[in-house]
N, C-alpha and C positions, 0 to 999 in steps of 0.2 A: 714783136711778144703782144698778141692782141686778148690772150686770153685772160677771165680774173679767176684767181683762186679763192677758194672758200674751206676752211677748217673746220671741222665738225665730227661729231658722234653720232649723230642722228637717231638717239636712242630715246625713242622713235623719232622719224618723221613726221613732222604734224604742220598744222598751218602758219605756224611762227615763221617755220623753215623756209617754206613756200614763200612766203611774203619776203623772208631775207633775199632769196634768190632775184624775185621779180625786182623789188624795189633796187637790187643791185644792176639790174639789167635797166631801168627806168633811168636812173642817174649816169650810168655810165654807158650804154648804148644798146639797143634791143638784139643788134647783132652780136655780141660779145658772149664769146662762147664761155661757160664755166667749168671750170674741174674743183671737184671736190676731194680732199684729202681726211679720209675719215677713219675713224679707230676699228677698230675689227672684234673681236670677239669680246675683249675686257678692257674696261672704259679706267678712266681717270681718276673716278671717284673708289675705285678699289674692289669693285664688284663686274659680273657678266653683264654682258648687253641684255637688252631685252628678247632681242632674237639675234637669228644668226644675220653674216655681214651682209651674204647675197642677198637676202629678202630685203636688207636695209636699204642697200645699193639699189635696186630694183625700186624702191621708193624713193629714193633721191630722184635717180632717175624722171622718176613720173611726175614729179616734182617740181623738174626746170635745169635739174643738172645735166650736164653732157660725157661727163666723163667721171669716174668716180676710180682713186687710188685708196689704196691702204697706207693708213699709219702704223708703220709695224710697230709689234709688241714693245720692247723697250722702250720706249717712247712714248705709247699711248698711254700707258699704268704709270707716267712719270708725273712728279711736282709741274706746275704750269711753267716751270723755264724750260723745263725738259721736253714737255709736250708741246710748246711751242717751237722750238729749236727742231724739232723731228720732222714735224710737218711742213713749217718753212724750207728745211732743206729738200725737201721732195719736191714742194712748188719750185723751187729755183731751179732745181737739178730738171725739172720738164723741159725747159729753154723757150716756152710758149707762156708763161704767166709774168705779167707786167704790173699786175695789179691785185693785192690781198682787199678782200672785202670781209669784215669781222660784224657782230653784231656788238652793239654799245648799249649803255644805259643812259650816256650823254649825247651819243652824236656829236661830241666834241673833239674833231681828229686832232685839230692842232693844239689844242690841253694834250692831248693823248702822247701826243708827238715830243711835245717840250717835256713831261714827265720822263718819258722813255730816254731823253738825251740826258735828264739831272739825275737819273739813276747810272748811267753809266761812268758819272764823276766820279773821281777820288773823295769828295768831300762826303758824298752818299754813302760810299763803303766803308768811310770811316765812321761814320754815322751809325750804319747799320749793325758793325761789329760792336759800337757803343752800347745800343739797344739790347743786340743779343747778349751782353755779359749781364743783362739782370735776368736773365732767365725765363724771356718772356718768348711766344710763340713768334716763329720767322715772320708769319702774317703781319701780328702785331707790330714788330722790332720794323716790318720794311714799310709800314703806314709811317710810324712814327720818324723813321729817319728821313722819309720822303718829306713828311710835312717839315724836318727841319731846314731842308737843303732845297726845297722847292716852292713851299707855302702853300696857303690855302690850296692851291688846282691840286694837291696829294689827294684831298678828299674823293678824289674821282675812283684811286685806288680800290674802295670799298665796294665798288660794283664788281662784281666777277667780270662780266663781260668786258667792261672796262680793263680791269687788271690784266688778263689774259691778252687783249689788244696791244697793251703795253708789252707786252713780252712778243709777239709779234712783230712788231715794230724793231724792237730790240735786237732780234734774231734774223731780219732782214738787212739791216744796217740801210746803207743806201741805194741798196739792189733794186728795191719794190717800191710801188707807191702804193698807197692805202685808201679804202672808203670806210668810214664809219657809219653801219647803216642802224639810225633809234632804233632799241628794240620795242616792239610791240608785245601788249598783253600784260599777264600776272609776273609777276617777281619769283624766283625759284621757290617752291615747296609752298604757295600759295592755294586758296582756295581759286578754284578755277570755273565755278559757275555762272554759267552767262554770259562767259567771256571768248571772244574771236579766237585768239592766240592762249592755249592752256600750256602750263608748265608740264616739261620732260618727266618731271617727276613726279608730278602727279598724276599722267598717264602711266606712268610705269606704273606706280600703285592700284588704280583700276584694274589694269588689264591683268596684273597678276591674282586679283582679286575676282577675275572671270568676268569683268563688267566690258567686255567688248562691245556693246550695243551703244553704253553711255560712252566711249573711248571713240567711236567712229564720227562723232560731230566735230573731230579734231584731225582722226586720222584715215577716215575714208573706210574703203573697205582693207581693215587692217587681219591678214589671216596668216600671218605667219605664227607658229609655234613660241612660244612661250617659255623663256630662259627663266632660271631662278635661281640664285643662292643656297636655298632652303635643299634641295638634295645634296648639297657638297657640305654641309656645314660638318658635319662629325669626321669626314674626311680631311677639312683643311685644320680642325682643331687636331687631329692625329698628325698631322704633319707639324704643326706648333709644338707640340709635345716633343716631337723627337730633336727638336731644334735645340743647339748649345749655343751657350755666347760666341761663338767664332761664326757662327753659320748665319746667327742675326747680325753679326757686325760685318759680314760681306756684302749685307743688301743696300742698298743705295738712300742715302739718308737715313744711317740707322744709329745716328748718335755715339759712335761707338766711343768717340774720344771723352765722352761725358759718361757713359759705362752705362749707357740706357740698354743693351744688350741683357744684363745682366735682369734688369726690370724687366726684358721680356718672356726672359725663362722662367721667372718666378710667376708671373701672371699666365703665361698659360698652361702651367701646373694646376692652377686654380679654376680657372674658367671652365665654365660648361656649357658656355656657349660662345658663339662668337661676337654677339653684341657686349657678353659679359666681359669677352678679353679687350675687346676696343675701350668699354669703358673703364677697365680697371687699370690700363696701361696709359690712358691719357693723363697727359698732366698740363699744366700752363704752356708747356715749350714744345710737347709733341700734340698735336692736334687732332683731333678725332679722322680726318681726313686721311694725315697721315700714316697713323696708325691702319688704317686700311689699306692702304696700299703697300706698306711693310707686311702685311698678313698675306697680301696675294702674291707677292713677289716671292715670298716663302714657299706658299701653296704650288706654285708655279715653275718652281725650281729654278728661278732666275738670280743672278746678281747682280751688282754694281758693273763688273768686268764686260756682263752681256750689252749692256748699250753702249757702243763703242764711241770714243771721241771723234771718229771718223765721220759720225752720220750713217744714216741708212746705204745698204749696199745695193738696193736694187728699185726700182719703183714697179710696185705690185697692181694691175689692173683688175679691180673688180666686177666693173661694169662700163657701158657704154652706149649710146644711140647714133643714130648715123654721122651728125656732126662729132662726137665722141671720137667714130673711125677717124675722120679725117685729123683729126687733133692727134692721133695716134702715128698717122702718118707723117705730119710735120714731126713730131717728138722723134722719131727714127733718125730725125735728121739733126737733130739739136741738143735733143737728152744728153746731161752729165753723168746719168746714170743707165745701165741696161734696163730695158723695158721687159716685163715679165706678166705677159698675157697668158701663157699656158703653163700650168706647173712641173710639166715634164721639161720644159726648157731649164729649170733649175740648175740641171747638172753639167749645162755648158756654162754656167756663170762662175767667178771666183770662189776660191773656199772661205773667203770670209760671208758671200752672198749666200753659201750653202748652210753654212752653219745659222745664220740669220732666217732663213727660212725653215730651218730643223726646229728652230726656237718656236717660229709661228705655227706649225704644224704642231709641236706638243701643246703649244695653248688650245689650239682648235681639238685636240684629241680631250681633255680636261673640260673644256665646256660641252661637249656631249654628255657630260654625267649633271650636266646643267637643269635637263629637261624631266617632264614625267615618265619620258621612256628614251632609256638609256640610248645615245646614237652611237656607232661605231667608230674607229680610229682609222686613219687615213684621209678623212676626207679633204682636206688639205692640197691632196695630191689627185684628187679626184672630178673635183668642183674648177670648172673654169668659170670666166666672166658671164656677168648677164648683160646679153644685149635685146636693147629693145629696139 
């Protein structure tokens, strides 16, 4: 198992991502093939991706990846634990990945492994429930519980990349090795003027304001059509206003046991914009990001039951180069899940796989509303992998 796996959204792919792939090869071996598991048209922060997944896969291949697989929708828009579990299950199922490389604020892999082990302990679970009983957010409760059990090292969980890295380590168990690549450039949402590696959030902002020339310093020739939440705002509000308490309770992490769906119903009736819905619904316990994900699950018509405990049902190929083709040939012998390179082949797979693909297709159809010029339905069934 020689390949290295990377979990990403590439929203969009920029110089920092290129550095991550290059540094991974420098540390682990220039001949190591790289497989990326990339989110599709909807991302973890609860919004649409900046560009369609085929354009973003092409950028990843041009930036050094050899094979791009898709993180299935129900995991791509989950909280950190679910997001990590879905991606790691995909990488493990390839049969050819031996190491996962992830970006890290600290670069302290040993300490992150120690934190992951501590979070698995019964002592941590007891401490977490004790903190959650205080009505604080999960992230805050997790941080406090980790500090109580692990000590000073728990402060690394404050870094979003380190925190996600811990979830990758937990999801993989003893099955894979890891490399923590110290993150370069500015932090999330920071001012990026004059830096080598801009944050993806900054690049999305300037792209959506039409500043492609400014973004080119970090993106190169980015010619993809830009997607935005603005065209679907009223459609999302319409969906939220039609939801009852039972509908909200069926969403993952809905807070049904604490009566949170009732609050969401009230807020949906008052909010005149998505941002107002997020702001009015937010509490100390339920953070902004969690609310955004709940609203997106509602809009896409997904429920917690659409994210099966058994994990992804296939490996969807979004793009490859020549070395990626060699990887696929090896994966046909070793993979624990069916490989899906042609959309039409979904009809030969299990009912569970076909159900998952239908959800992906619905997500793509709704993503088509996020452009200035609406895209037609059915693109999931007619678009094949990008080949460089």
